[in-house]
PyMOL CGO cylinders between C-alpha atoms (Angstrom):
from pymol import cmd
from pymol.cgo import CYLINDER

trace = [
    CYLINDER, -11.65, 20.03, -6.60, -14.72, 19.24, -8.83, 0.3, 1, 1, 1, 1, 1, 1,
    CYLINDER, -14.72, 19.24, -8.83, -14.87, 15.72, -10.69, 0.3, 1, 1, 1, 1, 1, 1,
    CYLINDER, -14.87, 15.72, -10.69, -14.66, 17.16, -14.55, 0.3, 1, 1, 1, 1, 1, 1,
    CYLINDER, -14.66, 17.16, -14.55, -11.96, 19.79, -12.88, 0.3, 1, 1, 1, 1, 1, 1,
    CYLINDER, -11.96, 19.79, -12.88, -9.95, 16.76, -11.90, 0.3, 1, 1, 1, 1, 1, 1,
    CYLINDER, -9.95, 16.76, -11.90, -10.39, 14.67, -14.99, 0.3, 1, 1, 1, 1, 1, 1,
    CYLINDER, -10.39, 14.67, -14.99, -9.24, 17.99, -16.55, 0.3, 1, 1, 1, 1, 1, 1,
    CYLINDER, -9.24, 17.99, -16.55, -5.77, 17.63, -14.51, 0.3, 1, 1, 1, 1, 1, 1,
    CYLINDER, -5.77, 17.63, -14.51, -5.41, 13.83, -15.48, 0.3, 1, 1, 1, 1, 1, 1,
    CYLINDER, -5.41, 13.83, -15.48, -5.59, 14.39, -19.16, 0.3, 1, 1, 1, 1, 1, 1,
    CYLINDER, -5.59, 14.39, -19.16, -3.09, 17.52, -19.29, 0.3, 1, 1, 1, 1, 1, 1,
    CYLINDER, -3.09, 17.52, -19.29, -0.76, 15.51, -17.11, 0.3, 1, 1, 1, 1, 1, 1,
    CYLINDER, -0.76, 15.51, -17.11, -1.12, 12.65, -19.88, 0.3, 1, 1, 1, 1, 1, 1,
    CYLINDER, -1.12, 12.65, -19.88, 0.41, 14.98, -22.65, 0.3, 1, 1, 1, 1, 1, 1,
    CYLINDER, 0.41, 14.98, -22.65, 3.04, 16.07, -20.29, 0.3, 1, 1, 1, 1, 1, 1,
    CYLINDER, 3.04, 16.07, -20.29, 3.63, 12.23, -19.50, 0.3, 1, 1, 1, 1, 1, 1,
    CYLINDER, 3.63, 12.23, -19.50, 3.79, 11.95, -23.45, 0.3, 1, 1, 1, 1, 1, 1,
    CYLINDER, 3.79, 11.95, -23.45, 6.41, 14.96, -24.04, 0.3, 1, 1, 1, 1, 1, 1,
    CYLINDER, 6.41, 14.96, -24.04, 9.00, 13.64, -21.86, 0.3, 1, 1, 1, 1, 1, 1,
    CYLINDER, 9.00, 13.64, -21.86, 8.58, 9.80, -23.66, 0.3, 1, 1, 1, 1, 1, 1,
    CYLINDER, 8.58, 9.80, -23.66, 10.23, 11.83, -27.08, 0.3, 1, 1, 1, 1, 1, 1,
    CYLINDER, 10.23, 11.83, -27.08, 13.07, 12.50, -24.40, 0.3, 1, 1, 1, 1, 1, 1,
    CYLINDER, 13.07, 12.50, -24.40, 13.48, 8.95, -23.61, 0.3, 1, 1, 1, 1, 1, 1,
    CYLINDER, 13.48, 8.95, -23.61, 11.66, 9.03, -20.34, 0.3, 1, 1, 1, 1, 1, 1,
    CYLINDER, 11.66, 9.03, -20.34, 8.98, 6.58, -19.63, 0.3, 1, 1, 1, 1, 1, 1,
    CYLINDER, 8.98, 6.58, -19.63, 6.35, 6.85, -17.53, 0.3, 1, 1, 1, 1, 1, 1,
    CYLINDER, 6.35, 6.85, -17.53, 3.18, 4.49, -15.85, 0.3, 1, 1, 1, 1, 1, 1,
    CYLINDER, 3.18, 4.49, -15.85, -0.22, 6.08, -14.90, 0.3, 1, 1, 1, 1, 1, 1,
    CYLINDER, -0.22, 6.08, -14.90, -2.96, 4.52, -13.44, 0.3, 1, 1, 1, 1, 1, 1,
    CYLINDER, -2.96, 4.52, -13.44, -5.49, 6.54, -13.55, 0.3, 1, 1, 1, 1, 1, 1,
    CYLINDER, -5.49, 6.54, -13.55, -8.44, 6.07, -10.44, 0.3, 1, 1, 1, 1, 1, 1,
    CYLINDER, -8.44, 6.07, -10.44, -11.01, 8.85, -10.92, 0.3, 1, 1, 1, 1, 1, 1,
    CYLINDER, -11.01, 8.85, -10.92, -13.45, 7.69, -9.33, 0.3, 1, 1, 1, 1, 1, 1,
    CYLINDER, -13.45, 7.69, -9.33, -11.48, 8.50, -6.41, 0.3, 1, 1, 1, 1, 1, 1,
    CYLINDER, -11.48, 8.50, -6.41, -9.45, 11.85, -7.33, 0.3, 1, 1, 1, 1, 1, 1,
    CYLINDER, -9.45, 11.85, -7.33, -6.11, 9.32, -7.35, 0.3, 1, 1, 1, 1, 1, 1,
    CYLINDER, -6.11, 9.32, -7.35, -3.62, 8.83, -9.89, 0.3, 1, 1, 1, 1, 1, 1,
    CYLINDER, -3.62, 8.83, -9.89, -0.39, 7.33, -9.55, 0.3, 1, 1, 1, 1, 1, 1,
    CYLINDER, -0.39, 7.33, -9.55, 2.72, 7.99, -11.44, 0.3, 1, 1, 1, 1, 1, 1,
    CYLINDER, 2.72, 7.99, -11.44, 5.46, 5.20, -12.03, 0.3, 1, 1, 1, 1, 1, 1,
    CYLINDER, 5.46, 5.20, -12.03, 8.72, 5.46, -13.00, 0.3, 1, 1, 1, 1, 1, 1,
    CYLINDER, 8.72, 5.46, -13.00, 10.60, 2.83, -15.70, 0.3, 1, 1, 1, 1, 1, 1,
    CYLINDER, 10.60, 2.83, -15.70, 12.66, 1.15, -13.52, 0.3, 1, 1, 1, 1, 1, 1,
    CYLINDER, 12.66, 1.15, -13.52, 9.50, 1.25, -10.69, 0.3, 1, 1, 1, 1, 1, 1,
    CYLINDER, 9.50, 1.25, -10.69, 10.07, -2.96, -9.64, 0.3, 1, 1, 1, 1, 1, 1,
    CYLINDER, 10.07, -2.96, -9.64, 7.22, -4.79, -7.66, 0.3, 1, 1, 1, 1, 1, 1,
    CYLINDER, 7.22, -4.79, -7.66, 8.84, -5.11, -4.95, 0.3, 1, 1, 1, 1, 1, 1,
    CYLINDER, 8.84, -5.11, -4.95, 9.04, -1.27, -5.11, 0.3, 1, 1, 1, 1, 1, 1,
    CYLINDER, 9.04, -1.27, -5.11, 5.36, -0.58, -5.29, 0.3, 1, 1, 1, 1, 1, 1,
    CYLINDER, 5.36, -0.58, -5.29, 3.89, -3.42, -2.59, 0.3, 1, 1, 1, 1, 1, 1,
    CYLINDER, 3.89, -3.42, -2.59, 6.14, -1.51, 0.15, 0.3, 1, 1, 1, 1, 1, 1,
    CYLINDER, 6.14, -1.51, 0.15, 4.59, 2.00, -1.68, 0.3, 1, 1, 1, 1, 1, 1,
    CYLINDER, 4.59, 2.00, -1.68, 1.23, -0.24, -1.42, 0.3, 1, 1, 1, 1, 1, 1,
    CYLINDER, 1.23, -0.24, -1.42, 2.28, -1.31, 2.31, 0.3, 1, 1, 1, 1, 1, 1,
    CYLINDER, 2.28, -1.31, 2.31, 3.07, 2.39, 3.53, 0.3, 1, 1, 1, 1, 1, 1,
    CYLINDER, 3.07, 2.39, 3.53, -1.05, 3.14, 2.61, 0.3, 1, 1, 1, 1, 1, 1,
    CYLINDER, -1.05, 3.14, 2.61, -2.00, 0.29, 4.39, 0.3, 1, 1, 1, 1, 1, 1,
    CYLINDER, -2.00, 0.29, 4.39, -0.03, 1.08, 7.33, 0.3, 1, 1, 1, 1, 1, 1,
    CYLINDER, -0.03, 1.08, 7.33, -1.41, 4.75, 7.22, 0.3, 1, 1, 1, 1, 1, 1,
    CYLINDER, -1.41, 4.75, 7.22, -4.95, 3.98, 7.49, 0.3, 1, 1, 1, 1, 1, 1,
    CYLINDER, -4.95, 3.98, 7.49, -3.72, 1.10, 10.39, 0.3, 1, 1, 1, 1, 1, 1,
    CYLINDER, -3.72, 1.10, 10.39, -1.74, 3.61, 12.52, 0.3, 1, 1, 1, 1, 1, 1,
    CYLINDER, -1.74, 3.61, 12.52, -4.51, 6.28, 12.12, 0.3, 1, 1, 1, 1, 1, 1,
    CYLINDER, -4.51, 6.28, 12.12, -7.52, 4.23, 13.13, 0.3, 1, 1, 1, 1, 1, 1,
    CYLINDER, -7.52, 4.23, 13.13, -8.43, 3.60, 16.39, 0.3, 1, 1, 1, 1, 1, 1,
    CYLINDER, -8.43, 3.60, 16.39, -8.23, 1.01, 18.35, 0.3, 1, 1, 1, 1, 1, 1,
    CYLINDER, -8.23, 1.01, 18.35, -11.45, 0.53, 19.04, 0.3, 1, 1, 1, 1, 1, 1,
    CYLINDER, -11.45, 0.53, 19.04, -12.48, -0.43, 15.56, 0.3, 1, 1, 1, 1, 1, 1,
    CYLINDER, -12.48, -0.43, 15.56, -13.15, -3.70, 15.72, 0.3, 1, 1, 1, 1, 1, 1,
    CYLINDER, -13.15, -3.70, 15.72, -10.77, -4.59, 11.99, 0.3, 1, 1, 1, 1, 1, 1,
    CYLINDER, -10.77, -4.59, 11.99, -8.02, -2.46, 13.60, 0.3, 1, 1, 1, 1, 1, 1,
    CYLINDER, -8.02, -2.46, 13.60, -6.02, -5.47, 15.23, 0.3, 1, 1, 1, 1, 1, 1,
    CYLINDER, -6.02, -5.47, 15.23, -7.01, -7.06, 11.40, 0.3, 1, 1, 1, 1, 1, 1,
    CYLINDER, -7.01, -7.06, 11.40, -5.32, -4.69, 9.45, 0.3, 1, 1, 1, 1, 1, 1,
    CYLINDER, -5.32, -4.69, 9.45, -2.41, -3.47, 12.32, 0.3, 1, 1, 1, 1, 1, 1,
    CYLINDER, -2.41, -3.47, 12.32, -0.67, -6.67, 12.95, 0.3, 1, 1, 1, 1, 1, 1,
    CYLINDER, -0.67, -6.67, 12.95, -1.23, -8.10, 9.22, 0.3, 1, 1, 1, 1, 1, 1,
    CYLINDER, -1.23, -8.10, 9.22, 0.73, -4.86, 7.97, 0.3, 1, 1, 1, 1, 1, 1,
    CYLINDER, 0.73, -4.86, 7.97, 2.88, -5.57, 10.32, 0.3, 1, 1, 1, 1, 1, 1,
    CYLINDER, 2.88, -5.57, 10.32, 3.78, -9.20, 9.28, 0.3, 1, 1, 1, 1, 1, 1,
    CYLINDER, 3.78, -9.20, 9.28, 4.05, -7.50, 5.17, 0.3, 1, 1, 1, 1, 1, 1,
    CYLINDER, 4.05, -7.50, 5.17, 6.19, -5.18, 6.14, 0.3, 1, 1, 1, 1, 1, 1,
    CYLINDER, 6.19, -5.18, 6.14, 8.61, -7.68, 7.83, 0.3, 1, 1, 1, 1, 1, 1,
    CYLINDER, 8.61, -7.68, 7.83, 8.41, -9.80, 4.91, 0.3, 1, 1, 1, 1, 1, 1,
    CYLINDER, 8.41, -9.80, 4.91, 9.44, -7.11, 2.28, 0.3, 1, 1, 1, 1, 1, 1,
    CYLINDER, 9.44, -7.11, 2.28, 11.73, -5.59, 3.93, 0.3, 1, 1, 1, 1, 1, 1,
    CYLINDER, 11.73, -5.59, 3.93, 13.52, -9.27, 4.51, 0.3, 1, 1, 1, 1, 1, 1,
    CYLINDER, 13.52, -9.27, 4.51, 12.83, -10.33, 0.77, 0.3, 1, 1, 1, 1, 1, 1,
    CYLINDER, 12.83, -10.33, 0.77, 15.91, -10.53, -1.02, 0.3, 1, 1, 1, 1, 1, 1,
    CYLINDER, 15.91, -10.53, -1.02, 17.26, -11.67, 2.26, 0.3, 1, 1, 1, 1, 1, 1,
    CYLINDER, 17.26, -11.67, 2.26, 16.60, -15.29, 5.42, 0.3, 1, 1, 1, 1, 1, 1,
    CYLINDER, 16.60, -15.29, 5.42, 14.39, -14.12, 8.26, 0.3, 1, 1, 1, 1, 1, 1,
    CYLINDER, 14.39, -14.12, 8.26, 15.66, -14.29, 11.64, 0.3, 1, 1, 1, 1, 1, 1,
    CYLINDER, 15.66, -14.29, 11.64, 14.54, -16.42, 14.52, 0.3, 1, 1, 1, 1, 1, 1,
    CYLINDER, 14.54, -16.42, 14.52, 13.30, -12.91, 16.19, 0.3, 1, 1, 1, 1, 1, 1,
    CYLINDER, 13.30, -12.91, 16.19, 11.48, -11.18, 12.36, 0.3, 1, 1, 1, 1, 1, 1,
    CYLINDER, 11.48, -11.18, 12.36, 10.09, -15.60, 12.44, 0.3, 1, 1, 1, 1, 1, 1,
    CYLINDER, 10.09, -15.60, 12.44, 8.34, -14.62, 16.18, 0.3, 1, 1, 1, 1, 1, 1,
    CYLINDER, 8.34, -14.62, 16.18, 7.45, -11.49, 15.78, 0.3, 1, 1, 1, 1, 1, 1,
    CYLINDER, 7.45, -11.49, 15.78, 5.22, -12.72, 12.57, 0.3, 1, 1, 1, 1, 1, 1,
    CYLINDER, 5.22, -12.72, 12.57, 4.25, -15.29, 15.04, 0.3, 1, 1, 1, 1, 1, 1,
    CYLINDER, 4.25, -15.29, 15.04, 3.02, -12.74, 17.61, 0.3, 1, 1, 1, 1, 1, 1,
    CYLINDER, 3.02, -12.74, 17.61, 1.44, -10.81, 14.56, 0.3, 1, 1, 1, 1, 1, 1,
    CYLINDER, 1.44, -10.81, 14.56, -0.55, -13.95, 13.62, 0.3, 1, 1, 1, 1, 1, 1,
    CYLINDER, -0.55, -13.95, 13.62, -1.70, -14.82, 16.82, 0.3, 1, 1, 1, 1, 1, 1,
    CYLINDER, -1.70, -14.82, 16.82, -2.98, -11.55, 17.38, 0.3, 1, 1, 1, 1, 1, 1,
    CYLINDER, -2.98, -11.55, 17.38, -4.86, -11.45, 14.38, 0.3, 1, 1, 1, 1, 1, 1,
    CYLINDER, -4.86, -11.45, 14.38, -6.50, -15.37, 15.29, 0.3, 1, 1, 1, 1, 1, 1,
    CYLINDER, -6.50, -15.37, 15.29, -7.29, -13.50, 18.67, 0.3, 1, 1, 1, 1, 1, 1,
    CYLINDER, -7.29, -13.50, 18.67, -8.81, -11.01, 16.79, 0.3, 1, 1, 1, 1, 1, 1,
    CYLINDER, -8.81, -11.01, 16.79, -10.89, -14.01, 14.47, 0.3, 1, 1, 1, 1, 1, 1,
    CYLINDER, -10.89, -14.01, 14.47, -11.92, -15.48, 17.36, 0.3, 1, 1, 1, 1, 1, 1,
    CYLINDER, -11.92, -15.48, 17.36, -13.58, -11.59, 18.81, 0.3, 1, 1, 1, 1, 1, 1,
    CYLINDER, -13.58, -11.59, 18.81, -15.87, -11.24, 15.90, 0.3, 1, 1, 1, 1, 1, 1,
    CYLINDER, -15.87, -11.24, 15.90, -16.79, -15.39, 15.67, 0.3, 1, 1, 1, 1, 1, 1,
    CYLINDER, -16.79, -15.39, 15.67, -18.25, -14.18, 19.26, 0.3, 1, 1, 1, 1, 1, 1,
    CYLINDER, -18.25, -14.18, 19.26, -20.41, -11.01, 18.34, 0.3, 1, 1, 1, 1, 1, 1,
]
cmd.load_cgo(trace, "trace")
């Protein structure tokens, strides 16, 4: 889709969102027109939900990046740590979860050392 068509789509989307404001539905729209990306949030969306959604994008990158990429073993264990923390945000972490966090942190440290050697 050409750049101007995406901007036109965004403008139409803003008008649509405004029409729903009259029906007491508040929406937050965050555009990144350069990246052809628009995020739409409802008024009850909280920061924890947004963090989990963002982590899904990071996890997708980690899952689809080949293991031979030099940064794969930084992003993948980082995303695993974040997943554990966000899933248990309102609860206590178990010993097993803390052990998994430590294991992933060690993987990050090992990768850091390997990158230093290059």
